[in-house]
C-alpha positions in Angstrom: -26.7 1.2 18.3 -25.6 1.6 21.9 -24.5 -1.1 24.4 -27.9 -1.1 26.1 -29.6 -1.6 22.7 -27.6 -4.8 21.9 -30.2 -7.6 21.5 -29.1 -9.8 24.4 -28.9 -6.8 26.7 -32.3 -5.5 25.6 -33.7 -9.0 26.4 -32.3 -8.9 29.9 -33.7 -5.3 30.4 -37.2 -6.3 29.2 -37.2 -9.4 31.4 -35.9 -7.4 34.4 -38.7 -4.9 33.8 -41.3 -7.6 33.7 -39.8 -9.2 36.8 -40.3 -5.9 38.7 -43.8 -5.4 37.3 -44.7 -8.9 38.4 -43.4 -8.2 41.9 -45.3 -4.9 42.0 -48.5 -6.8 41.1 -47.8 -9.6 43.6 -47.1 -7.0 46.3 -50.5 -5.3 45.7 -52.3 -8.6 46.4 -50.0 -9.9 49.1 -49.2 -7.1 51.5 -46.5 -8.9 53.4 -44.7 -10.4 50.4 -41.1 -11.3 50.8 -39.6 -12.1 47.4 -36.3 -11.8 45.5 -36.0 -12.0 41.7 -33.2 -12.5 39.2 -33.4 -11.8 35.5 -31.5 -13.1 32.5 -32.0 -13.2 28.7 -34.3 -16.2 28.9 -36.7 -14.9 31.6 -36.5 -14.5 35.3 -36.6 -16.4 38.5 -38.7 -15.5 41.6 -37.6 -16.7 45.1 -40.4 -16.5 47.7 -43.4 -18.4 49.1 -46.2 -17.8 46.6 -48.6 -20.0 44.7 -47.9 -20.7 41.1 -51.4 -19.6 40.1 -50.7 -16.2 41.7 -47.4 -15.9 39.8 -49.1 -16.8 36.5 -51.8 -14.2 37.1 -49.3 -11.5 38.1 -47.0 -12.1 35.2 -49.9 -11.9 32.7 -51.3 -8.8 34.4 -47.9 -7.2 34.5 -47.2 -7.8 30.8 -50.7 -6.5 29.9 -50.3 -3.3 32.0 -46.9 -2.6 30.6 -48.2 -3.0 27.1 -50.9 -0.5 28.0 -48.2 2.0 28.9 -47.6 1.5 32.6 -43.8 1.5 32.1 -43.3 2.8 35.7 -43.9 -0.8 36.9 -40.4 -1.7 35.6 -38.8 0.3 38.3 -38.7 -1.1 41.9 -37.2 0.6 44.9 -35.7 -2.6 46.3 -33.9 -3.6 43.2 -30.2 -4.6 43.3 -29.5 -1.6 41.1 -30.5 0.7 43.9 -28.6 -1.3 46.5 -25.4 -1.3 44.3 -25.7 2.4 43.7 -26.2 3.1 47.4 -23.2 0.9 48.3 -21.0 2.5 45.8 -22.0 6.0 46.6 -21.7 5.6 50.4 -18.4 3.8 50.2 -16.9 6.4 47.8 -18.2 9.3 49.9 -16.7 7.8 53.1 -13.4 7.1 51.4 -13.2 10.6 50.0 -14.2 12.2 53.3 -11.5 10.3 55.1 -8.9 11.1 52.4 -9.8 14.8 52.3 -10.1 15.4 56.0 -6.5 16.2 56.9 -7.1 17.3 60.5 -5.3 14.3 61.8 -2.4 12.1 60.9 -3.4 9.2 63.2 -2.9 5.8 61.7 -6.6 4.9 61.7 -7.9 8.5 61.4 -10.6 8.1 64.1 -11.1 11.8 64.1 -12.5 11.6 60.5 -15.2 9.1 61.4 -17.9 11.8 62.0 -17.1 13.4 58.6 -17.1 10.0 56.9 -20.5 9.1 58.5 -22.0 12.4 57.4 -20.7 12.0 53.9 -22.0 8.4 53.6 -25.4 9.5 55.0 -25.7 12.3 52.4 -24.6 9.9 49.7 -27.3 7.3 50.8 -30.0 10.0 50.5 -28.9 11.0 47.0 -28.3 7.3 45.9 -32.0 6.3 46.2 -33.3 8.5 43.4 -30.0 8.0 41.5 -30.5 4.2 41.6 -34.1 4.5 40.4 -32.8 6.7 37.5 -30.2 4.1 36.6 -32.8 1.3 36.7 -35.1 3.3 34.4 -32.4 4.2 32.0 -30.1 1.2 32.0 -31.0 -1.9 33.8 -34.7 -2.3 33.1 -37.1 -1.6 30.3 -40.7 -0.6 30.8 -41.4 -1.3 27.1 -41.9 -5.1 26.6 -41.9 -4.9 22.7 -42.4 -8.5 21.5 -41.9 -10.1 24.9 -44.1 -13.2 25.4 -44.5 -15.6 28.3 -43.4 -19.1 27.3 -44.0 -21.0 30.5 -43.9 -20.7 34.3 -42.6 -23.6 36.3 -42.2 -24.3 40.0 -38.7 -25.4 40.5 -38.1 -28.4 42.9 -36.2 -27.2 46.0 -36.6 -28.3 49.6 -35.6 -25.1 51.2 -37.6 -22.4 49.3 -40.2 -21.8 46.7 -38.7 -21.0 43.3 -40.6 -20.1 40.2 -39.0 -19.8 36.8 -40.7 -17.6 34.2 -39.4 -18.3 30.7 -39.9 -15.7 28.0 -39.5 -15.5 24.3 -38.7 -12.3 22.3 
């Protein structure tokens, strides 16, 4: 059994996949949706202005569609995994470009800035599909197995709308 197959990690991955699938469904129905999600082993939390009935409907549809084989719904292009992959790749590329470019010995190496920017841009282009791959393989699961929806609650908060989706596995 690998690390990503450990029961508590598998729970997080399934919840993360259901979170993404739910956001995909909500985005289909609400074209200007602005929402953030965060998953854990007990479910996931959605931050964004949306009605509880819409969340309930989207979670149920997402789980149903994933069970029918639409595992691609578990991968989302605006996931933190893609952002983290992009940040890491661009930072590393710029760092390496500055370190490798030995044309100058200036204290701040201003002459290496174009090389660093080019390297970071190239890394950002590669990072998008790489981040999607990491999501699919490691941080989400498109296969809900025995995942069930326990309850969906609207969390009291004066500044934003927060829904908690609790799951059982």
